[in-house]
MDAnalysis code that builds the backbone (N, CA, C; Angstrom):
import MDAnalysis as mda
import numpy as np

u = mda.Universe.empty(675, n_residues=225, atom_resindex=np.repeat(np.arange(225), 3), trajectory=True)
u.add_TopologyAttr("name", ["N", "CA", "C"] * 225)
u.add_TopologyAttr("resid", np.arange(1, 226))
u.add_TopologyAttr("resname", ["MET", "PRO", "ARG", "ILE", "LEU", "LYS", "LEU", "LEU", "GLU", "ARG", "TYR", "ALA", "ILE", "PRO", "ALA", "SER", "PHE", "TYR", "ILE", "PRO", "ALA", "VAL", "SER", "ALA", "LEU", "LEU", "HIS", "PRO", "ASP", "ASP", "VAL", "HIS", "ARG", "ILE", "ALA", "GLN", "ALA", "GLY", "HIS", "GLU", "VAL", "GLY", "LEU", "HIS", "GLY", "TRP", "ILE", "HIS", "GLU", "ARG", "ASN", "SER", "THR", "LEU", "ALA", "GLU", "ALA", "ASP", "GLU", "ARG", "HIS", "LEU", "THR", "GLN", "ARG", "ALA", "ALA", "ALA", "VAL", "LEU", "GLU", "GLN", "MET", "ALA", "GLY", "LYS", "PRO", "PRO", "VAL", "GLY", "LEU", "ARG", "THR", "ALA", "SER", "TRP", "ASP", "PHE", "SER", "GLU", "ALA", "THR", "LEU", "GLN", "ILE", "ILE", "ARG", "HIS", "MET", "GLY", "LEU", "LEU", "TYR", "ASP", "SER", "SER", "LEU", "MET", "GLY", "ASP", "ASP", "GLU", "PRO", "TYR", "GLU", "LEU", "LEU", "GLU", "ASN", "GLY", "GLU", "PRO", "THR", "GLY", "ILE", "VAL", "GLU", "LEU", "PRO", "VAL", "GLU", "TRP", "ILE", "LYS", "ASP", "ASP", "TYR", "PRO", "TYR", "PHE", "GLY", "MET", "ASP", "ARG", "LEU", "SER", "THR", "ILE", "ARG", "PRO", "HIS", "THR", "ALA", "PRO", "SER", "LEU", "VAL", "GLY", "GLU", "ILE", "TRP", "ARG", "ARG", "GLU", "PHE", "ASP", "GLY", "ALA", "TYR", "ALA", "GLU", "GLY", "GLY", "LEU", "PHE", "LEU", "LEU", "THR", "MET", "HIS", "PRO", "HIS", "ILE", "ILE", "GLY", "HIS", "ARG", "SER", "ARG", "MET", "GLY", "VAL", "LEU", "GLU", "GLU", "LEU", "ILE", "GLN", "HIS", "LEU", "ARG", "SER", "HIS", "ALA", "GLY", "VAL", "TRP", "PHE", "ALA", "THR", "HIS", "GLU", "ASP", "VAL", "ALA", "ARG", "TYR", "VAL", "LYS", "ALA", "GLN", "ALA", "CYS", "MET", "GLY"])
u.atoms.positions = np.array([
    [-23.993, 5.604, -24.119],
    [-23.072, 6.487, -24.822],
    [-23.715, 7.819, -25.212],
    [-24.963, 7.824, -25.709],
    [-25.580, 9.125, -26.030],
    [-25.653, 10.050, -24.823],
    [-25.974, 9.510, -23.642],
    [-26.024, 10.340, -22.437],
    [-24.663, 10.962, -22.147],
    [-23.632, 10.163, -22.272],
    [-22.282, 10.643, -21.963],
    [-21.866, 11.735, -22.936],
    [-22.080, 11.505, -24.207],
    [-21.691, 12.503, -25.201],
    [-22.480, 13.802, -25.026],
    [-23.766, 13.701, -24.685],
    [-24.564, 14.912, -24.443],
    [-24.045, 15.673, -23.234],
    [-23.662, 14.950, -22.186],
    [-23.138, 15.606, -20.985],
    [-21.826, 16.323, -21.288],
    [-20.941, 15.669, -22.015],
    [-19.669, 16.294, -22.370],
    [-19.883, 17.525, -23.239],
    [-20.844, 17.440, -24.158],
    [-21.145, 18.579, -25.020],
    [-21.720, 19.740, -24.208],
    [-22.576, 19.438, -23.255],
    [-23.226, 20.471, -22.446],
    [-22.200, 21.312, -21.701],
    [-21.128, 20.668, -21.243],
    [-20.116, 21.381, -20.466],
    [-18.836, 21.649, -21.263],
    [-18.875, 21.363, -22.569],
    [-17.731, 21.611, -23.459],
    [-16.467, 20.957, -22.927],
    [-16.572, 19.686, -22.562],
    [-15.443, 18.943, -21.994],
    [-14.924, 17.945, -23.021],
    [-13.640, 18.011, -23.357],
    [-13.048, 16.989, -24.224],
    [-12.699, 15.757, -23.403],
    [-12.811, 14.593, -24.013],
    [-12.532, 13.352, -23.292],
    [-11.741, 12.398, -24.173],
    [-11.198, 11.372, -23.546],
    [-10.478, 10.321, -24.262],
    [-11.250, 9.016, -24.120],
    [-11.495, 8.358, -25.247],
    [-12.224, 7.092, -25.263],
    [-11.274, 5.992, -25.739],
    [-11.105, 4.972, -24.921],
    [-10.232, 3.850, -25.273],
    [-11.126, 2.688, -25.691],
    [-11.000, 2.306, -26.960],
    [-11.987, 1.416, -27.568],
    [-11.301, 0.169, -28.126],
    [-11.660, -1.015, -27.633],
    [-11.178, -2.224, -28.303],
    [-11.607, -2.212, -29.767],
    [-10.726, -2.672, -30.631],
    [-11.002, -2.573, -32.069],
    [-12.268, -3.330, -32.463],
    [-12.502, -4.490, -31.856],
    [-13.700, -5.252, -32.189],
    [-14.953, -4.485, -31.768],
    [-14.907, -3.813, -30.628],
    [-16.038, -2.973, -30.213],
    [-16.272, -1.859, -31.226],
    [-15.183, -1.275, -31.728],
    [-15.313, -0.218, -32.732],
    [-15.956, -0.753, -34.010],
    [-15.567, -1.953, -34.414],
    [-16.146, -2.544, -35.622],
    [-17.622, -2.871, -35.434],
    [-18.002, -3.230, -34.206],
    [-19.395, -3.556, -33.929],
    [-20.264, -2.303, -33.779],
    [-19.640, -1.195, -33.366],
    [-20.388, 0.040, -33.114],
    [-19.717, 1.228, -33.823],
    [-19.626, 1.181, -35.136],
    [-18.912, 2.240, -35.865],
    [-19.534, 3.616, -35.698],
    [-20.856, 3.688, -35.572],
    [-21.503, 4.997, -35.434],
    [-21.049, 5.702, -34.160],
    [-20.858, 4.940, -33.089],
    [-20.389, 5.544, -31.843],
    [-18.986, 6.113, -32.013],
    [-18.129, 5.364, -32.702],
    [-16.758, 5.843, -32.922],
    [-16.781, 7.125, -33.741],
    [-17.616, 7.169, -34.756],
    [-17.714, 8.371, -35.599],
    [-18.221, 9.565, -34.778],
    [-19.213, 9.341, -33.928],
    [-19.732, 10.430, -33.088],
    [-18.656, 10.940, -32.138],
    [-17.915, 10.024, -31.561],
    [-16.855, 10.413, -30.630],
    [-15.814, 11.268, -31.341],
    [-15.360, 10.804, -32.501],
    [-14.325, 11.530, -33.239],
    [-14.840, 12.865, -33.761],
    [-16.065, 12.878, -34.276],
    [-16.620, 14.114, -34.826],
    [-16.845, 15.166, -33.749],
    [-17.041, 14.724, -32.506],
    [-17.219, 15.668, -31.400],
    [-15.889, 16.214, -30.890],
    [-14.777, 15.744, -31.470],
    [-13.471, 16.251, -31.089],
    [-12.810, 15.514, -29.947],
    [-13.370, 14.371, -29.562],
    [-12.769, 13.592, -28.490],
    [-11.643, 12.719, -29.039],
    [-10.779, 12.289, -28.148],
    [-9.666, 11.423, -28.529],
    [-10.119, 9.969, -28.555],
    [-9.630, 9.224, -29.544],
    [-9.850, 7.787, -29.609],
    [-8.511, 7.096, -29.427],
    [-8.396, 6.307, -28.346],
    [-7.131, 5.660, -28.017],
    [-7.219, 4.152, -28.063],
    [-6.067, 3.520, -28.056],
    [-5.953, 2.065, -28.144],
    [-6.383, 1.385, -26.849],
    [-7.112, 0.280, -27.008],
    [-7.524, -0.516, -25.844],
    [-7.582, -1.994, -26.226],
    [-6.595, -2.400, -27.033],
    [-6.518, -3.793, -27.434],
    [-7.382, -4.122, -28.635],
    [-7.304, -5.373, -29.063],
    [-8.097, -5.834, -30.186],
    [-9.494, -6.252, -29.726],
    [-9.557, -7.119, -28.698],
    [-10.843, -7.569, -28.186],
    [-10.766, -7.645, -26.656],
    [-10.071, -6.655, -26.079],
    [-9.900, -6.562, -24.624],
    [-9.110, -7.746, -24.076],
    [-8.153, -8.234, -24.881],
    [-7.293, -9.329, -24.440],
    [-6.293, -8.843, -23.393],
    [-5.862, -9.718, -22.523],
    [-4.858, -9.374, -21.519],
    [-3.464, -9.635, -22.083],
    [-2.652, -8.582, -22.114],
    [-1.357, -8.672, -22.768],
    [-0.444, -9.736, -22.168],
    [-0.504, -9.907, -20.847],
    [0.428, -10.835, -20.200],
    [0.129, -12.294, -20.530],
    [-1.010, -12.551, -21.175],
    [-1.335, -13.927, -21.563],
    [-0.911, -14.217, -23.002],
    [-0.366, -13.206, -23.691],
    [-0.047, -13.344, -25.108],
    [1.453, -13.513, -25.334],
    [1.787, -14.211, -26.403],
    [3.161, -14.190, -26.886],
    [3.464, -12.798, -27.414],
    [4.728, -12.389, -27.367],
    [5.087, -11.040, -27.802],
    [4.624, -10.764, -29.232],
    [4.813, -11.724, -30.136],
    [4.435, -11.520, -31.534],
    [2.926, -11.305, -31.665],
    [2.165, -12.033, -30.871],
    [0.709, -11.885, -30.929],
    [0.271, -10.533, -30.369],
    [0.875, -10.121, -29.261],
    [0.539, -8.820, -28.691],
    [0.861, -7.697, -29.669],
    [2.007, -7.796, -30.303],
    [2.417, -6.770, -31.265],
    [1.449, -6.728, -32.452],
    [1.117, -7.896, -32.962],
    [0.231, -7.971, -34.121],
    [-1.140, -7.404, -33.791],
    [-1.711, -7.788, -32.646],
    [-3.054, -7.332, -32.297],
    [-3.086, -5.829, -32.016],
    [-2.023, -5.312, -31.393],
    [-1.976, -3.878, -31.104],
    [-1.874, -3.074, -32.390],
    [-1.027, -3.510, -33.307],
    [-0.892, -2.813, -34.589],
    [-2.169, -2.921, -35.416],
    [-2.793, -4.081, -35.368],
    [-4.045, -4.285, -36.097],
    [-5.147, -3.390, -35.532],
    [-5.191, -3.286, -34.212],
    [-6.179, -2.414, -33.576],
    [-5.947, -0.959, -33.951],
    [-4.686, -0.546, -33.977],
    [-4.365, 0.841, -34.330],
    [-4.826, 1.163, -35.750],
    [-4.670, 0.214, -36.657],
    [-5.082, 0.436, -38.041],
    [-6.597, 0.614, -38.137],
    [-7.336, -0.182, -37.374],
    [-8.799, -0.073, -37.381],
    [-9.243, 1.276, -36.828],
    [-8.667, 1.678, -35.697],
    [-9.067, 2.940, -35.079],
    [-8.695, 4.130, -35.956],
    [-7.541, 4.070, -36.610],
    [-7.152, 5.170, -37.504],
    [-8.143, 5.304, -38.651],
    [-8.555, 4.196, -39.213],
    [-9.496, 4.242, -40.328],
    [-10.846, 4.792, -39.883],
    [-11.278, 4.418, -38.683],
    [-12.619, 4.793, -38.245],
    [-12.673, 6.185, -37.633],
    [-11.596, 6.591, -36.955],
    [-11.591, 7.890, -36.283],
    [-10.977, 8.989, -37.139],
    [-10.287, 8.599, -38.203],
    [-9.717, 9.590, -39.101],
    [-8.337, 10.079, -38.728],
    [-7.755, 9.533, -37.653],
    [-6.386, 9.882, -37.276],
    [-5.823, 8.737, -36.455],
    [-4.510, 8.548, -36.512],
    [-3.916, 7.426, -35.781],
    [-3.950, 7.669, -34.273],
    [-4.194, 6.633, -33.482],
    [-4.150, 6.791, -32.027],
    [-2.724, 7.065, -31.564],
    [-2.586, 7.895, -30.540],
    [-1.248, 8.246, -30.036],
    [-1.019, 7.717, -28.631],
    [-2.039, 7.075, -28.050],
    [-1.901, 6.581, -26.692],
    [-2.563, 5.235, -26.512],
    [-2.100, 4.526, -25.503],
    [-2.592, 3.179, -25.206],
    [-3.055, 3.096, -23.766],
    [-4.196, 2.468, -23.547],
    [-4.610, 2.015, -22.220],
    [-4.863, 0.523, -22.358],
    [-4.007, -0.288, -21.759],
    [-4.136, -1.723, -21.925],
    [-5.402, -2.239, -21.267],
    [-5.938, -3.309, -21.800],
    [-7.130, -3.935, -21.231],
    [-6.823, -4.429, -19.824],
    [-7.696, -4.089, -18.897],
    [-7.527, -4.463, -17.481],
    [-6.210, -3.952, -16.917],
    [-5.616, -2.950, -17.553],
    [-4.333, -2.384, -17.120],
    [-3.276, -3.487, -16.976],
    [-3.273, -4.376, -17.955],
    [-2.385, -5.536, -17.937],
    [-1.178, -5.237, -18.817],
    [-0.018, -5.169, -18.225],
    [1.207, -4.729, -18.908],
    [2.189, -5.896, -18.949],
    [2.508, -6.368, -20.155],
    [3.433, -7.488, -20.295],
    [4.874, -6.989, -20.359],
    [5.811, -7.901, -20.411],
    [7.222, -7.525, -20.538],
    [7.510, -6.897, -21.896],
    [6.623, -7.135, -22.857],
    [6.846, -6.614, -24.215],
    [6.070, -5.339, -24.504],
    [5.134, -4.957, -23.634],
    [4.235, -3.841, -23.957],
    [4.988, -2.548, -24.220],
    [5.943, -2.219, -23.374],
    [6.673, -0.965, -23.554],
    [7.446, -0.969, -24.865],
    [8.052, -2.084, -25.224],
    [8.782, -2.149, -26.486],
    [7.834, -1.941, -27.673],
    [6.638, -2.481, -27.568],
    [5.650, -2.311, -28.638],
    [5.221, -0.847, -28.732],
    [5.001, -0.209, -27.578],
    [4.653, 1.215, -27.554],
    [5.733, 2.041, -28.247],
    [6.981, 1.744, -27.930],
    [8.097, 2.493, -28.532],
    [8.189, 2.222, -30.025],
    [8.043, 0.975, -30.416],
    [8.141, 0.612, -31.834],
    [7.057, 1.310, -32.648],
    [5.868, 1.472, -32.059],
    [4.760, 2.108, -32.769],
    [4.829, 3.630, -32.705],
    [5.754, 4.172, -31.941],
    [5.922, 5.617, -31.875],
    [4.807, 6.324, -31.130],
    [4.212, 5.651, -30.155],
    [3.125, 6.274, -29.400],
    [3.654, 7.361, -28.474],
    [2.809, 8.304, -28.170],
    [3.168, 9.433, -27.310],
    [3.124, 9.062, -25.840],
    [2.132, 8.267, -25.462],
    [1.947, 8.010, -24.034],
    [1.297, 6.657, -23.788],
    [1.387, 6.237, -22.534],
    [0.644, 5.086, -22.030],
    [-0.166, 5.539, -20.830],
    [-1.288, 4.845, -20.574],
    [-2.085, 5.143, -19.384],
    [-2.616, 3.833, -18.823],
    [-1.669, 3.037, -18.268],
    [-2.009, 1.708, -17.770],
    [-1.358, 1.387, -16.435],
    [-0.437, 2.231, -15.969],
    [0.378, 1.912, -14.805],
    [0.038, 2.820, -13.625],
    [0.577, 2.473, -12.462],
    [0.157, 3.130, -11.221],
    [1.349, 3.538, -10.363],
    [2.432, 4.004, -10.996],
    [3.648, 4.304, -10.260],
    [3.640, 5.623, -9.509],
    [2.628, 6.467, -9.721],
    [2.600, 7.783, -9.077],
    [1.197, 8.361, -9.252],
    [0.936, 9.465, -8.576],
    [-0.304, 10.198, -8.819],
    [-0.160, 11.172, -9.976],
    [1.084, 11.541, -10.301],
    [1.353, 12.534, -11.340],
    [2.013, 11.877, -12.548],
    [1.925, 12.506, -13.723],
    [2.572, 11.947, -14.909],
    [4.075, 11.786, -14.711],
    [4.621, 10.767, -15.352],
    [6.059, 10.533, -15.278],
    [6.539, 9.889, -16.570],
    [7.853, 9.861, -16.756],
    [8.420, 9.279, -17.963],
    [8.742, 7.806, -17.723],
    [8.370, 6.959, -18.671],
    [8.687, 5.542, -18.558],
    [10.168, 5.313, -18.884],
    [10.766, 4.417, -18.124],
    [12.147, 4.016, -18.346],
    [12.187, 2.580, -18.846],
    [13.177, 2.292, -19.639],
    [13.416, 0.914, -20.081],
    [14.864, 0.566, -19.795],
    [15.064, -0.416, -18.946],
    [16.404, -0.783, -18.499],
    [17.147, 0.420, -17.918],
    [16.387, 1.255, -17.197],
    [16.982, 2.412, -16.541],
    [17.198, 3.610, -17.436],
    [16.851, 3.492, -18.711],
    [17.066, 4.572, -19.664],
    [15.743, 5.251, -20.010],
    [15.732, 6.593, -20.160],
    [14.498, 7.305, -20.511],
    [14.004, 6.919, -21.908],
    [12.707, 6.856, -22.064],
    [12.119, 6.451, -23.350],
    [11.431, 7.593, -24.079],
    [11.137, 8.696, -23.368],
    [10.354, 9.764, -23.981],
    [8.869, 9.471, -23.983],
    [8.460, 8.323, -23.427],
    [7.044, 7.960, -23.345],
    [6.464, 8.512, -22.040],
    [5.392, 9.260, -22.140],
    [4.729, 9.815, -20.962],
    [3.780, 8.770, -20.388],
    [3.847, 8.567, -19.083],
    [2.873, 7.728, -18.399],
    [1.860, 8.618, -17.689],
    [0.582, 8.434, -18.023],
    [-0.511, 9.111, -17.334],
    [-1.132, 8.078, -16.402],
    [-0.744, 8.079, -15.134],
    [-1.058, 6.955, -14.244],
    [-2.531, 6.869, -13.877],
    [-2.974, 5.638, -13.751],
    [-4.347, 5.336, -13.368],
    [-4.355, 4.829, -11.929],
    [-5.547, 4.599, -11.409],
    [-5.670, 4.090, -10.037],
    [-7.080, 3.535, -9.875],
    [-7.199, 2.388, -9.227],
    [-8.502, 1.737, -9.078],
    [-9.499, 2.608, -8.316],
    [-9.020, 3.421, -7.386],
    [-9.932, 4.250, -6.596],
    [-10.616, 5.306, -7.461],
    [-10.027, 5.617, -8.603],
    [-10.609, 6.585, -9.535],
    [-11.157, 5.894, -10.791],
    [-11.645, 4.686, -10.603],
    [-12.249, 3.882, -11.666],
    [-13.669, 3.509, -11.221],
    [-14.624, 3.568, -12.129],
    [-16.004, 3.259, -11.742],
    [-16.268, 1.775, -11.537],
    [-15.467, 0.907, -12.174],
    [-15.770, -0.522, -12.134],
    [-15.716, -1.139, -10.733],
    [-14.686, -0.853, -9.902],
    [-14.660, -1.474, -8.577],
    [-15.890, -1.148, -7.729],
    [-16.514, -0.010, -7.974],
    [-17.678, 0.385, -7.180],
    [-18.987, -0.162, -7.751],
    [-19.079, -0.230, -9.078],
    [-20.353, -0.538, -9.713],
    [-20.356, -1.828, -10.523],
    [-19.190, -2.421, -10.739],
    [-19.119, -3.608, -11.583],
    [-19.733, -4.817, -10.914],
    [-20.017, -5.829, -11.717],
    [-20.588, -7.061, -11.174],
    [-20.175, -8.244, -12.035],
    [-20.234, -9.412, -11.444],
    [-19.971, -10.664, -12.147],
    [-21.199, -11.544, -11.959],
    [-21.940, -11.747, -12.999],
    [-23.209, -12.468, -12.878],
    [-23.012, -13.931, -12.499],
    [-21.802, -14.467, -12.683],
    [-21.542, -15.865, -12.363],
    [-20.993, -16.050, -10.954],
    [-20.927, -14.965, -10.193],
    [-20.449, -15.056, -8.820],
    [-21.411, -14.309, -7.905],
    [-21.018, -14.172, -6.657],
    [-21.863, -13.444, -5.700],
    [-21.532, -11.958, -5.655],
    [-20.628, -11.501, -6.541],
    [-20.220, -10.097, -6.543],
    [-21.334, -9.250, -7.151],
    [-21.833, -8.316, -6.375],
    [-22.849, -7.389, -6.831],
    [-22.521, -5.993, -6.313],
    [-22.792, -4.946, -7.093],
    [-22.494, -3.591, -6.624],
    [-23.473, -3.147, -5.550],
    [-22.951, -2.667, -4.462],
    [-23.798, -2.168, -3.381],
    [-23.419, -0.749, -2.978],
    [-22.488, -0.137, -3.695],
    [-22.043, 1.201, -3.343],
    [-23.003, 2.240, -3.906],
    [-23.491, 3.116, -3.050],
    [-24.385, 4.176, -3.511],
    [-23.621, 5.150, -4.400],
    [-24.200, 5.580, -5.516],
    [-23.512, 6.547, -6.381],
    [-23.050, 7.786, -5.640],
    [-23.824, 8.238, -4.664],
    [-23.447, 9.446, -3.928],
    [-22.141, 9.253, -3.165],
    [-21.901, 8.045, -2.658],
    [-20.660, 7.778, -1.931],
    [-19.466, 7.763, -2.887],
    [-19.674, 7.214, -4.077],
    [-18.609, 7.234, -5.083],
    [-18.299, 8.673, -5.478],
    [-19.341, 9.467, -5.644],
    [-19.134, 10.882, -5.948],
    [-18.322, 11.582, -4.880],
    [-18.561, 11.244, -3.632],
    [-17.794, 11.859, -2.542],
    [-16.324, 11.463, -2.602],
    [-16.057, 10.196, -2.881],
    [-14.663, 9.740, -3.007],
    [-13.961, 10.508, -4.114],
    [-14.626, 10.613, -5.260],
    [-14.000, 11.290, -6.398],
    [-13.816, 12.782, -6.133],
    [-14.774, 13.400, -5.448],
    [-14.608, 14.818, -5.099],
    [-13.396, 15.007, -4.194],
    [-13.220, 14.117, -3.243],
    [-12.067, 14.224, -2.341],
    [-10.753, 13.992, -3.086],
    [-10.769, 13.069, -4.041],
    [-9.575, 12.845, -4.860],
    [-9.249, 14.101, -5.662],
    [-10.272, 14.707, -6.246],
    [-10.032, 15.948, -6.985],
    [-9.528, 17.048, -6.062],
    [-10.155, 17.207, -4.906],
    [-9.745, 18.270, -3.986],
    [-8.281, 18.123, -3.608],
    [-7.838, 16.880, -3.397],
    [-6.427, 16.654, -3.083],
    [-5.519, 17.003, -4.246],
    [-5.929, 16.613, -5.460],
    [-5.134, 16.944, -6.645],
    [-5.090, 18.452, -6.859],
    [-6.218, 19.121, -6.637],
    [-6.277, 20.575, -6.831],
    [-5.370, 21.283, -5.833],
    [-5.359, 20.830, -4.587],
    [-4.513, 21.442, -3.565],
    [-3.038, 21.291, -3.906],
    [-2.699, 20.198, -4.587],
    [-1.304, 19.950, -4.959],
    [-0.974, 20.481, -6.344],
    [-1.962, 21.012, -7.043],
    [-1.735, 21.479, -8.402],
    [-1.430, 20.346, -9.357],
    [-2.083, 19.204, -9.146],
    [-1.739, 18.011, -9.907],
    [-2.836, 17.505, -10.822],
    [-2.696, 16.246, -11.192],
    [-3.555, 15.601, -12.177],
    [-4.690, 14.853, -11.490],
    [-5.892, 15.028, -12.003],
    [-7.054, 14.254, -11.573],
    [-7.557, 13.495, -12.787],
    [-7.354, 12.183, -12.804],
    [-7.650, 11.365, -13.973],
    [-8.648, 10.280, -13.582],
    [-9.832, 10.357, -14.156],
    [-10.874, 9.364, -13.917],
    [-10.911, 8.347, -15.054],
    [-11.218, 7.109, -14.696],
    [-11.450, 6.063, -15.685],
    [-12.885, 5.584, -15.533],
    [-13.661, 5.695, -16.606],
    [-15.060, 5.287, -16.554],
    [-15.424, 4.491, -17.797],
    [-16.407, 3.617, -17.648],
    [-16.862, 2.755, -18.724],
    [-18.291, 3.138, -19.098],
    [-18.586, 3.358, -20.367],
    [-19.929, 3.811, -20.754],
    [-21.049, 2.918, -20.239],
    [-20.833, 1.600, -20.245],
    [-21.894, 0.688, -19.819],
    [-22.032, 0.642, -18.300],
    [-21.128, 1.299, -17.581],
    [-21.200, 1.334, -16.116],
    [-21.639, 2.708, -15.627],
    [-20.967, 3.754, -16.073],
    [-21.300, 5.106, -15.596],
    [-22.544, 5.650, -16.279],
    [-22.922, 5.080, -17.435],
    [-23.980, 5.662, -18.247],
    [-25.395, 5.473, -17.747],
    [-25.577, 4.736, -16.650],
    [-26.937, 4.579, -16.106],
    [-27.389, 5.877, -15.439],
    [-28.688, 6.085, -15.371],
    [-29.254, 7.372, -14.972],
    [-28.776, 7.823, -13.591],
    [-28.815, 6.935, -12.622],
    [-28.443, 7.336, -11.261],
    [-26.985, 7.748, -11.170],
    [-26.164, 7.150, -11.987],
    [-24.732, 7.439, -11.932],
    [-24.378, 8.671, -12.752],
    [-25.129, 8.926, -13.827],
    [-24.872, 10.112, -14.628],
    [-25.137, 11.374, -13.819],
    [-26.110, 11.331, -12.927],
    [-26.368, 12.492, -12.076],
    [-25.191, 12.807, -11.184],
    [-24.555, 11.770, -10.648],
    [-23.381, 11.965, -9.800],
    [-22.213, 12.502, -10.627],
    [-22.062, 12.003, -11.861],
    [-20.993, 12.495, -12.722],
    [-21.187, 13.975, -13.043],
    [-22.415, 14.380, -13.310],
    [-22.674, 15.795, -13.588],
    [-22.388, 16.654, -12.354],
    [-22.746, 16.170, -11.181],
    [-22.439, 16.905, -9.950],
    [-20.931, 17.051, -9.770],
    [-20.194, 16.011, -10.118],
    [-18.740, 16.077, -10.021],
    [-18.186, 17.124, -10.989],
    [-18.692, 17.135, -12.216],
    [-18.250, 18.126, -13.197],
    [-18.516, 19.539, -12.687],
    [-19.668, 19.742, -12.118],
    [-19.996, 21.063, -11.582],
    [-19.051, 21.441, -10.444],
    [-18.676, 20.468, -9.634],
    [-17.725, 20.721, -8.548],
    [-16.367, 21.128, -9.122],
    [-15.911, 20.433, -10.135],
    [-14.628, 20.767, -10.765],
    [-14.660, 22.163, -11.372],
    [-15.771, 22.465, -12.032],
    [-15.888, 23.761, -12.704],
    [-15.981, 24.927, -11.717],
    [-16.298, 24.648, -10.484],
    [-16.408, 25.718, -9.488],
    [-15.039, 26.170, -8.978],
    [-13.969, 25.505, -9.408],
    [-12.616, 25.850, -8.974],
    [-11.887, 26.592, -10.095],
    [-11.194, 27.652, -9.739],
    [-10.463, 28.450, -10.723],
    [-9.247, 27.690, -11.251],
    [-8.976, 27.877, -12.543],
    [-7.744, 27.353, -13.124],
    [-7.759, 25.884, -13.458],
    [-8.922, 25.233, -13.432],
    [-8.993, 23.815, -13.778],
    [-8.984, 23.654, -15.296],
    [-8.147, 22.747, -15.778],
    [-8.024, 22.495, -17.218],
    [-8.622, 21.129, -17.533],
    [-9.694, 21.114, -18.333],
    [-10.260, 19.873, -18.841],
    [-9.556, 19.555, -20.159],
    [-8.951, 18.381, -20.257],
    [-8.152, 18.075, -21.443],
    [-8.198, 16.584, -21.744],
    [-7.928, 16.255, -23.007],
    [-7.765, 14.849, -23.363],
    [-6.429, 14.351, -22.830],
    [-6.287, 13.045, -22.821],
    [-5.006, 12.474, -22.405],
    [-3.887, 12.912, -23.351],
    [-4.204, 12.978, -24.630],
    [-3.192, 13.422, -25.590],
    [-2.721, 14.835, -25.257],
    [-3.652, 15.731, -24.969],
    [-3.278, 17.105, -24.639],
    [-2.409, 17.165, -23.387],
    [-2.789, 16.384, -22.379],
    [-2.008, 16.363, -21.139],
    [-0.606, 15.820, -21.404],
    [-0.518, 14.742, -22.160],
    [0.784, 14.140, -22.442],
    [1.683, 15.095, -23.213],
    [1.126, 15.808, -24.186],
    [1.942, 16.759, -24.954],
    [2.399, 17.912, -24.056],
    [1.518, 18.373, -23.182],
    [1.880, 19.441, -22.242],
    [3.010, 18.974, -21.320],
    [2.862, 17.783, -20.750],
    [3.874, 17.255, -19.832],
    [5.208, 17.094, -20.550],
    [5.159, 16.558, -21.751],
    [6.404, 16.328, -22.491],
    [7.100, 17.643, -22.822],
    [6.330, 18.657, -23.189],
    [6.905, 19.962, -23.513],
    [7.504, 20.613, -22.264],
    [6.785, 20.523, -21.134],
    [7.272, 21.131, -19.910],
    [8.519, 20.453, -19.396],
    [8.603, 19.130, -19.597],
    [9.742, 18.384, -19.075],
    [10.882, 18.292, -20.077],
    [10.654, 18.790, -21.310],
    [11.663, 18.740, -22.370],
    [12.125, 17.304, -22.585],
    [11.153, 16.376, -22.610],
    [11.485, 14.965, -22.815],
    [11.796, 14.713, -24.269],
    [12.674, 13.747, -24.514],
    [13.068, 13.442, -25.882],
    [12.016, 12.688, -26.650],
])
């Protein structure tokens, strides 16, 4: 985490950190550093539970409980949710609406932001879509209890992400990366991340923003309710 925060500070880049509440309670100093640096702190479950395995009442309770913890520790209420493992239950959208959140970032319906619908009706909730190809875990993650081990060279991952950005830039669209501090934060991978940042900065008109900033911009431009 210190490496990541130093890199973001060096290039004056705001970021969004999605933190399970139990992780925040275990590492309060990190949460304080993130918030004090002006980064966004968003919801990521209570203890990285998968929503589709929970009863609706339990999912609602844990999400609200997590929001209360993050608000106390970060100094402001979270306005966005990224579900653990991008697991979206039948009740998740209703919980998002009930809590008055601005956006979700757990679904993969498009490359560009879109409005979530419920029973065919607009909700005013902005979806900032994710995608596994723009996530560090599939390339570098491992399961110590299986034969799965990361074999992808960081330079190859950097090339994939550069190509994803180049495509988004050509279309005037969104380039959204998902990274985990315990995965991207190793030395060999941080070098690739810095090279990617330099590549992005070499293009005119690129806007580095938190998810909250992007969601508010999208909502204002689309005049969503």
